[in-house]
C-alpha positions as CSV (number, residue, x, y, z in Angstrom):
1,X,167.1,146.4,208.8
2,X,165.1,149.7,210.2
3,X,167.7,152.1,208.5
4,X,167.4,153.2,204.7
5,X,169.4,151.5,202.7
6,X,171.2,152.3,199.2
7,X,171.7,150.6,196.5
8,X,174.9,148.6,195.4
9,X,177.4,151.2,194.3
10,X,177.9,149.1,190.8
11,X,174.3,150.0,189.9
12,X,176.1,153.6,188.7
13,X,177.1,150.9,185.5
14,X,173.7,149.2,185.1
15,X,170.8,152.2,185.4
16,X,172.7,154.2,182.8
17,X,173.0,151.5,180.6
18,X,169.1,150.7,181.4
19,X,168.5,154.1,180.5
20,X,170.5,154.1,177.3
21,X,168.3,151.2,176.1
22,X,165.3,152.9,176.9
23,X,166.4,155.4,175.0
24,X,168.0,154.1,171.8
25,X,165.4,154.9,169.3
26,X,166.2,158.9,170.2
27,X,169.6,157.7,170.3
28,X,169.6,156.2,166.4
29,X,167.1,159.0,165.8
30,X,169.6,161.9,166.7
31,X,172.6,160.3,165.3
32,X,170.9,159.9,161.9
33,X,169.7,163.9,162.4
34,X,173.2,164.9,163.2
35,X,174.8,163.1,160.5
36,X,172.6,164.5,157.8
37,X,172.1,168.0,159.0
38,X,176.0,168.7,159.8
39,X,177.9,165.9,157.9
40,X,178.4,163.8,161.2
41,X,179.4,166.1,164.0
42,X,178.0,166.1,167.6
43,X,175.1,167.7,168.2
44,X,171.8,166.7,169.6
45,X,173.2,163.2,169.5
46,X,175.7,164.0,172.2
47,X,172.6,165.3,174.6
48,X,170.7,162.3,173.7
49,X,173.8,160.2,175.2
50,X,174.2,162.6,178.5
51,X,170.0,162.5,179.3
52,X,169.9,158.8,180.0
53,X,172.8,158.7,181.6
54,X,172.0,161.7,184.0
55,X,168.8,159.6,184.5
56,X,170.5,156.5,185.6
57,X,172.7,158.2,188.0
58,X,170.1,160.5,189.3
59,X,167.9,157.2,190.1
60,X,170.5,155.4,191.7
61,X,171.4,158.1,193.9
62,X,167.3,158.9,195.1
63,X,166.8,154.9,195.2
64,X,166.6,153.8,198.7
65,X,164.8,150.7,200.5
66,X,164.7,148.9,204.0
67,X,163.2,146.1,205.5
68,X,160.7,147.1,208.6
69,X,158.8,144.4,210.9
70,X,155.9,143.4,208.9
71,X,156.3,145.7,205.8
72,X,159.0,146.5,202.8
73,X,159.4,150.3,202.0
74,X,160.9,151.1,198.7
75,X,161.5,155.3,198.2
76,X,163.0,156.8,195.3
77,X,162.3,160.1,193.0
78,X,164.1,163.7,193.1
79,X,161.6,166.3,192.2
80,X,158.7,163.8,193.1
81,X,159.6,161.6,195.7
82,X,157.5,158.0,195.8
83,X,157.4,156.0,198.7
84,X,155.6,152.4,198.2
85,X,155.3,150.2,200.9
86,X,154.2,146.4,201.2
87,X,152.7,144.4,203.9
88,X,154.3,141.2,204.5
89,X,151.3,139.2,204.6
90,X,150.3,140.8,201.3
91,X,153.2,139.0,199.7
92,X,152.9,136.6,197.3
93,X,156.0,136.0,195.6
94,X,159.8,136.9,195.8
95,X,161.6,135.8,192.7
96,X,165.4,136.9,192.1
97,X,166.4,137.7,188.5
98,X,170.0,138.5,187.3
99,X,170.2,140.1,183.8
100,X,173.7,138.9,181.9
101,X,174.8,142.4,183.1
102,X,173.8,142.0,187.0
103,X,175.5,138.7,186.8
104,X,178.6,140.4,185.4
105,X,178.6,142.6,188.5
106,X,177.3,140.3,190.9
107,X,174.1,141.8,191.3
108,X,170.7,140.6,191.2
109,X,167.1,141.7,191.2
110,X,164.5,141.0,193.9
111,X,161.0,141.2,192.6
112,X,158.1,141.2,195.4
113,X,154.7,140.6,194.2
114,X,151.4,141.1,195.8
115,X,149.2,139.9,193.5
116,X,147.4,143.3,193.4
117,X,148.8,144.2,189.9
118,X,152.2,145.3,188.5
119,X,151.9,149.0,189.9
120,X,151.8,147.5,193.3
121,X,154.6,145.2,193.3
122,X,158.1,146.2,194.7
123,X,161.5,145.8,192.6
124,X,164.5,146.0,194.6
125,X,167.3,146.2,191.6
126,X,171.1,146.4,192.3
127,X,171.5,144.2,195.7
128,X,174.6,141.8,196.0
129,X,173.8,138.9,194.6
130,X,174.7,136.7,198.0
131,X,172.5,139.4,200.0
132,X,169.6,139.0,196.9
133,X,169.3,135.4,198.2
134,X,169.4,136.0,201.8
135,X,166.7,138.5,201.5
136,X,164.6,136.2,199.3
137,X,165.0,133.2,201.8
138,X,164.0,135.5,204.8
139,X,160.8,137.5,203.0
140,X,159.4,134.0,202.1
141,X,160.0,132.7,205.6
142,X,158.5,135.9,207.4
143,X,155.6,135.2,204.9
144,X,155.0,131.8,206.4
145,X,155.0,133.1,209.6
146,X,153.4,136.8,209.7
147,X,150.3,136.9,211.3
148,X,147.3,139.3,209.4
149,X,146.8,141.2,212.4
150,X,151.0,142.2,213.3
151,X,151.2,143.2,209.5
152,X,150.8,147.0,210.1
153,X,152.3,147.0,213.3
154,X,155.3,149.6,213.3
155,X,158.9,148.0,214.8
156,X,159.8,149.3,218.3
157,X,163.1,148.7,220.1
158,X,160.9,146.1,222.3
159,X,160.1,144.1,219.4
160,X,163.3,142.3,218.1
161,X,163.3,141.0,214.6
162,X,162.7,137.1,214.3
163,X,166.1,135.3,213.9
164,X,167.7,134.6,210.5
165,X,165.8,131.4,208.9
166,X,167.0,128.3,208.6
167,X,167.8,127.7,204.7
168,X,164.8,125.3,203.5
169,X,165.7,121.4,202.2
170,X,165.5,121.5,198.7
171,X,163.9,118.2,197.0
172,X,165.0,118.0,193.2
173,X,161.9,117.1,190.8
174,X,163.5,117.7,187.5
175,X,166.8,118.9,185.7
176,X,166.7,120.1,182.5
177,X,168.3,117.6,179.4
178,X,169.7,119.4,176.6
179,X,168.7,117.0,174.6
180,X,165.1,118.1,175.1
181,X,166.0,120.8,172.5
182,X,165.4,118.5,169.4
183,X,161.9,119.1,170.2
184,X,161.9,123.0,169.7
185,X,161.7,122.9,166.3
186,X,158.0,121.3,166.1
187,X,156.7,124.2,168.1
188,X,155.7,127.6,166.6
189,X,158.9,129.4,168.0
190,X,161.2,129.0,165.7
191,X,158.8,130.1,162.7
192,X,158.0,132.9,164.9
193,X,161.9,133.8,165.2
194,X,162.7,133.3,161.1
195,X,159.6,135.7,160.4
196,X,161.0,138.2,162.8
197,X,164.6,137.9,161.2
198,X,163.3,137.9,157.4
199,X,161.4,141.4,158.2
200,X,164.7,142.9,160.0
201,X,166.7,141.9,157.1
202,X,164.4,143.0,154.6
203,X,164.6,146.2,156.1
204,X,168.3,146.2,156.8
205,X,169.6,145.1,153.3
206,X,169.8,146.6,149.8
207,X,167.2,145.4,147.1
208,X,170.0,144.2,145.3
209,X,170.5,141.3,148.0
210,X,166.8,140.1,147.7
211,X,167.5,139.7,143.6
212,X,167.6,135.7,143.1
213,X,166.1,136.4,139.2
214,X,169.4,134.7,137.9
215,X,169.0,131.4,139.9
216,X,167.1,129.8,136.8
217,X,169.9,130.4,134.5
218,X,172.0,128.3,136.7
219,X,169.7,125.4,136.7
220,X,169.2,122.6,134.3
221,X,166.8,124.0,131.8
222,X,162.8,123.8,133.4
223,X,164.3,123.5,137.0
224,X,164.8,127.0,137.5
225,X,162.1,127.6,139.9
226,X,161.5,124.4,141.2
227,X,165.3,124.7,142.6
228,X,164.4,128.0,144.0
229,X,161.4,127.0,145.7
230,X,163.4,124.1,147.0
231,X,166.4,126.2,148.0
232,X,163.6,128.7,149.9
233,X,161.7,126.1,151.4
234,X,164.8,124.0,152.9
235,X,166.7,127.4,154.1
236,X,163.3,128.7,156.1
237,X,163.1,124.9,157.6
238,X,166.9,125.1,158.5
239,X,166.8,128.7,159.9
240,X,163.4,127.8,161.9
241,X,164.8,124.8,163.6
242,X,168.2,126.2,164.3
243,X,166.5,129.4,165.6
244,X,164.3,127.2,168.0
245,X,166.7,125.5,169.3
246,X,168.9,128.4,170.0
247,X,165.9,130.1,171.9
248,X,165.2,126.6,173.8
249,X,168.6,126.6,174.9
250,X,168.8,130.1,176.2
251,X,165.4,130.3,177.8
252,X,165.9,127.3,179.6
253,X,169.4,126.5,180.1
254,X,169.7,124.8,183.4
255,X,166.0,124.7,184.4
256,X,165.8,123.2,187.7
257,X,162.9,122.5,189.6
258,X,163.0,121.7,193.4
259,X,160.5,121.0,196.2
260,X,160.6,122.4,199.4
261,X,158.4,121.4,202.2
262,X,155.8,124.5,201.3
263,X,156.6,125.8,198.3
264,X,157.9,124.7,194.3
265,X,161.1,126.5,193.0
266,X,162.1,126.8,189.4
267,X,165.2,128.1,188.3
268,X,166.1,128.9,184.6
269,X,168.0,130.6,182.0
270,X,171.5,131.2,180.3
271,X,171.7,135.2,179.6
272,X,169.3,136.1,182.1
273,X,168.5,133.9,185.4
274,X,164.9,133.7,186.6
275,X,164.3,131.8,190.4
276,X,160.7,131.7,190.8
277,X,158.8,130.5,193.7
278,X,155.4,129.4,194.0
279,X,153.4,128.3,197.6
280,X,151.3,125.1,197.4
281,X,148.4,126.8,198.5
282,X,148.6,129.1,195.2
283,X,149.0,126.1,192.8
284,X,145.5,125.2,191.6
285,X,146.7,123.0,189.0
286,X,148.3,122.0,185.8
287,X,147.9,122.2,182.0
288,X,149.3,119.8,179.6
289,X,150.0,121.4,176.0
290,X,150.5,119.2,173.1
291,X,151.0,120.9,170.0
292,X,150.6,118.9,166.6
293,X,153.9,118.5,166.2
294,X,154.9,117.5,169.6
295,X,152.2,115.1,169.9
296,X,153.3,113.0,166.7
297,X,156.9,112.9,168.4
298,X,155.7,111.7,171.8
299,X,156.3,114.7,173.6
300,X,154.5,117.9,175.4
301,X,155.0,121.1,177.8
302,X,153.9,121.0,181.3
303,X,152.3,124.4,183.1
304,X,151.2,125.3,186.4
305,X,148.1,127.3,187.5
306,X,149.0,129.6,189.8
307,X,146.3,131.7,191.7
308,X,147.0,135.0,193.6
309,X,148.5,137.2,190.6
310,X,148.0,140.1,189.3
311,X,145.7,141.3,186.3
312,X,148.9,142.3,184.0
313,X,150.8,138.8,185.5
314,X,150.3,135.6,184.2
315,X,148.4,132.9,185.6
316,X,150.4,130.0,184.5
317,X,154.6,129.4,184.9
318,X,156.0,127.1,182.5
319,X,157.3,123.8,184.4
320,X,158.4,121.9,181.8
321,X,159.2,123.1,178.4
322,X,158.8,120.8,175.3
323,X,159.7,117.0,176.6
324,X,159.2,113.9,176.3
325,X,156.0,113.0,177.3
326,X,156.9,110.3,179.9
327,X,158.8,112.9,181.8
328,X,155.7,115.7,181.7
329,X,153.4,113.2,183.0
330,X,155.9,112.3,185.7
331,X,156.6,115.8,187.1
332,X,152.5,116.8,186.4
333,X,151.9,113.7,189.1
334,X,154.3,115.0,191.3
335,X,152.6,118.3,191.5
336,X,149.2,117.2,191.6
337,X,149.8,114.6,194.2
338,X,152.8,116.2,196.5
339,X,154.7,113.3,198.2
340,X,152.3,110.8,196.9
341,X,152.4,111.2,193.3
342,X,149.1,110.2,191.5
343,X,148.8,110.5,187.4
344,X,145.5,109.4,187.4
345,X,144.0,112.7,186.5
346,X,146.8,112.6,183.6
347,X,146.2,108.8,182.3
348,X,142.9,107.9,183.2
349,X,140.6,107.4,180.3
350,X,138.0,110.3,179.8
351,X,134.1,110.7,179.7
352,X,133.3,110.6,176.1
353,X,130.5,113.6,175.1
354,X,128.0,111.5,173.2
355,X,127.3,111.1,169.1
356,X,126.4,115.0,169.2
357,X,129.3,116.2,170.3
358,X,131.2,114.5,167.6
359,X,129.0,115.4,164.8
360,X,129.4,118.9,166.2
361,X,133.3,118.7,166.3
362,X,133.3,117.5,162.7
363,X,131.0,120.2,161.6
364,X,132.9,122.5,162.8
365,X,136.1,121.4,161.4
366,X,134.5,120.9,157.7
367,X,132.0,124.2,157.4
368,X,134.7,126.3,156.7
369,X,136.7,124.0,154.2
370,X,133.2,123.5,152.2
371,X,132.4,127.3,152.5
372,X,136.0,128.0,150.7
373,X,135.5,125.3,148.2
374,X,132.3,126.7,147.1
375,X,133.8,130.6,147.3
376,X,136.6,129.0,144.8
377,X,134.1,127.2,142.5
378,X,131.8,130.4,142.4
379,X,135.0,132.4,141.0
380,X,135.7,129.9,138.6
381,X,131.9,130.3,137.4
382,X,132.5,134.2,137.1
383,X,135.6,133.6,135.3
384,X,137.6,135.2,137.9
385,X,140.0,132.8,138.5
386,X,141.6,129.4,136.7
387,X,139.9,126.1,137.2
388,X,143.0,125.2,138.4
389,X,142.3,126.9,141.7
390,X,139.7,124.3,142.4
391,X,142.9,121.7,143.2
392,X,144.3,123.2,146.4
393,X,140.9,124.5,147.6
394,X,139.5,120.7,147.1
395,X,142.7,119.4,149.2
396,X,141.1,121.5,152.0
397,X,138.2,119.1,152.5
398,X,140.2,115.6,153.4
399,X,142.3,117.9,155.8
400,X,139.5,119.2,157.4
401,X,138.0,115.6,158.0
402,X,141.0,114.5,159.7
403,X,140.8,117.3,161.9
404,X,137.2,116.7,162.5
405,X,137.9,113.0,163.5
406,X,141.0,114.2,165.5
407,X,139.0,116.8,167.6
408,X,136.3,114.2,168.2
409,X,138.3,111.2,169.8
410,X,140.6,114.7,171.5
411,X,137.0,115.8,173.8
412,X,136.2,114.3,177.1
413,X,136.0,115.2,180.8
414,X,136.6,113.4,183.9
415,X,136.0,114.2,187.8
416,X,138.7,112.2,189.8
417,X,140.6,112.0,192.9
418,X,139.4,115.6,194.0
419,X,140.5,117.5,190.0
420,X,138.1,118.5,187.2
421,X,140.1,117.3,184.1
422,X,139.1,118.7,180.4
423,X,140.5,117.8,177.3
424,X,140.2,118.9,174.0
425,X,141.7,120.6,170.6
426,X,143.5,119.3,167.7
427,X,146.1,121.1,166.5
428,X,147.1,122.1,170.1
429,X,145.7,119.4,172.5
430,X,145.4,120.6,175.7
431,X,144.5,118.7,179.0
432,X,143.7,120.6,181.9
433,X,143.8,119.9,185.2
434,X,142.2,122.0,188.3
435,X,141.6,121.1,191.9
436,X,138.1,121.0,193.1
437,X,139.0,123.4,195.9
438,X,140.2,126.3,193.3
439,X,136.4,126.3,191.4
440,X,135.0,129.6,192.8
441,X,131.8,129.3,190.5
442,X,130.3,127.6,187.6
443,X,129.4,129.0,184.4
444,X,126.9,127.3,181.9
445,X,126.8,128.7,178.4
446,X,124.9,127.3,175.2
447,X,124.2,128.3,171.7
448,X,120.8,128.3,169.7
449,X,122.8,125.0,167.6
450,X,123.9,123.6,171.5
451,X,120.3,123.5,172.5
452,X,119.3,121.6,169.5
453,X,121.6,118.7,170.2
454,X,121.0,119.2,174.1
455,X,124.8,120.6,175.1
456,X,126.4,123.0,176.8
457,X,129.8,123.8,177.4
458,X,130.7,124.2,180.9
459,X,133.2,126.9,182.2
460,X,134.8,126.5,186.2
461,X,135.8,129.7,187.2
462,X,139.1,129.9,189.2
463,X,141.4,132.6,190.2
464,X,144.2,131.5,188.0
465,X,145.5,130.6,184.4
466,X,143.0,131.7,182.1
467,X,140.4,132.1,184.7
468,X,138.2,129.2,183.6
469,X,138.4,125.7,182.7
470,X,136.0,124.8,179.8
471,X,134.2,121.6,179.2
472,X,133.2,121.9,175.5
473,X,130.1,120.3,174.1
474,X,129.2,118.0,176.7
475,X,125.3,116.7,177.5
476,X,123.5,118.9,180.0
477,X,123.1,116.4,182.6
478,X,126.8,115.1,182.4
479,X,128.3,118.6,182.9
480,X,125.5,119.5,185.9
481,X,126.8,115.8,187.3
482,X,130.0,117.0,186.9
483,X,129.6,119.8,188.6
484,X,128.0,118.8,191.6
485,X,130.2,115.8,192.4
486,X,133.3,118.1,192.2
487,X,131.5,121.0,194.4
488,X,128.2,120.1,196.1
489,X,128.1,122.8,198.4
490,X,128.5,125.7,195.8
491,X,125.4,124.4,193.7
492,X,123.5,123.3,197.0
493,X,124.0,127.1,197.9
494,X,122.3,128.3,194.9
495,X,119.3,126.3,195.2
496,X,120.4,124.3,192.1
497,X,119.5,120.8,191.7
498,X,120.7,118.1,189.2
499,X,118.8,116.2,186.7
500,X,118.9,113.1,189.1
501,X,117.7,115.0,192.1
502,X,114.9,116.6,190.3
């Protein structure tokens, strides 16, 4: 494909619509301004429609792309022409995305990621769906076979392009069960969606719609405000649950995780479909998240730690949305163990951090609660608040005790089967599993309070996820022994000796 190719003509519909969406605030402002100025006549609001449509048409007419031996080129622009080139040996991801408009028109978007940041990625928007899939397969195959020395070689008539690759065999690993949407209300997604909906409604509805002062008159004597509170809590809970379930199904509909000989592929989405590929070499580990609500219901969610992404991209990829713990553990074991599934990093008992770490977890949970009670008590003594305020403040203390105990039980680490395993947290418990070969450095941190207890925070630096895996409040000797066991060469190169070897 050495000649410049034009996008599909159906993009003449997609591009103007996309530009209109970007200009929507300007368009709304122009409509309101024109309506107030001339009683509803057309003026600037017409220009606010014509300009984005013209920009969309110009973008389509000036966009070209081509694929040469060893590189992909994208050219666009009318007044200022821009040419962007990506070498095949620098391509890290080739993903497909299709919004609802794209799907109705039979189109798709191919996003070629280089790992150098979003500004260096290429996006071929407006390919026919079949052509986009074929291009994606060809690029993934060439990524696996392109030699670094050939990346910048210009195509000639004497160097024919390689034949089209065979379609890889896909082995299914997971298929979404819509019944798992029952776990969505146990996450924070529904609460956030409800808060956003209430914010929009508070601006859109008139003030009279929010006056519920007549509700007490409709209830039995003495029960009016109690009924109002109950209705409000119930309505918020129901709306939160409904919105969470809808969001879960829209985002993860038909989620399918499959395996090829060299990659993992994930497809999902109801309105906007996405297909993402992750090479084995870039999958550094997994993270099992167990928010309190999911943990009580026997559920969890799984993300893969992916290396080689740009600064503007997420270093984790959600593989399993909230689902039963057994399902999450099984998929995580398959991802870590490839064709020989192993769940030892996920199910093995962790090494405890000792009494000093337990006391520190308890103190860090209890200290803020005690400070709150002391503050409220001071306000009561100063006669600034009613003594009844001490009741809810005092209830925080037992909750803090329970939180501290749960944090202490969750704390642990392990080095097993070439993986670093770390677990911590209570409200959001996380078990992070990182392959030792992906550890590029260690950081040992200790505060003044930790030094008095002989504890440190050990951080394994990596190129994916949050860029680090932390082992909290681990005894210094245990932390150094763990690092030496997982990466002996790394510590030997800097001349660091563990306490056992000194």
